[in-house]
Steps between C-alpha positions, in 0.01 A plus 500: 500500500624843409588724796266797524668811619336727753584869479653682796186717505280194537729359776467824689123487461488146637721597798294804568178294493646234730598777748158660469338163569730435800430838662128497427398134530699376798384769743141481377494118519645503854253772607202308360612174668602637836283818536195447281269743683761775512580450126128500411443817695816669366389455140129549572417153374176333580466207742645190344496128561826442697590181312463664158672817619781283632536331160555839334757593771679167445507552126639851532767372743589218261531739200725728707716219621536345156593840365808489717608206287423706191752763619771235484405359157239731335453296179468164661234623746311717249197267500431657840447835325288338236278332759461837681403668176246240409323485837482877532365552149247225573405675824452827316279351233309233693464667841538880467341508158195300596455684829517838320254379243255393772548824691656306799848654489571726794806708427540596866603142577647397167707803398825383666477161334409643161785749506752247629391224258500742209860596575598134537333406168678782322827393657447134410401596147834680467710245692379162381738372234219400269717390209724289718215326680284438197780406258697278737193311621365446147834381361572264787148361515492632857717208603234241438557190295239263377518152650433193301 
């Protein structure tokens, strides 16, 4: 397989996005897990099921922790950025979009998330090495071989 080169600009974008994730997701994940009521009140979020809220905190913490690995080897760990991008775009379209369409979206409790997620989506759009991920996976067959 031909080596795909990643520009220094793209490498800086990946590192920036990993740092952004580390500094945003780890503290938020820890706060949701350890101090759910404080976090909910701080951001003016509505009452939430503690188990489901805990899942989101755990996911944020996991993304932040895995982003530390991305700082060491940005290209190898770039699927983390891709996954962040996909789930946030899905959230915008399937959750925010539908709530707005139904008139259920309350900006007083959603504005921090919308602004933060929009910044992360823009950053991921810039940082994800799309050509590398799509080309290398397609050419390698994503590492899967047919068994007989």
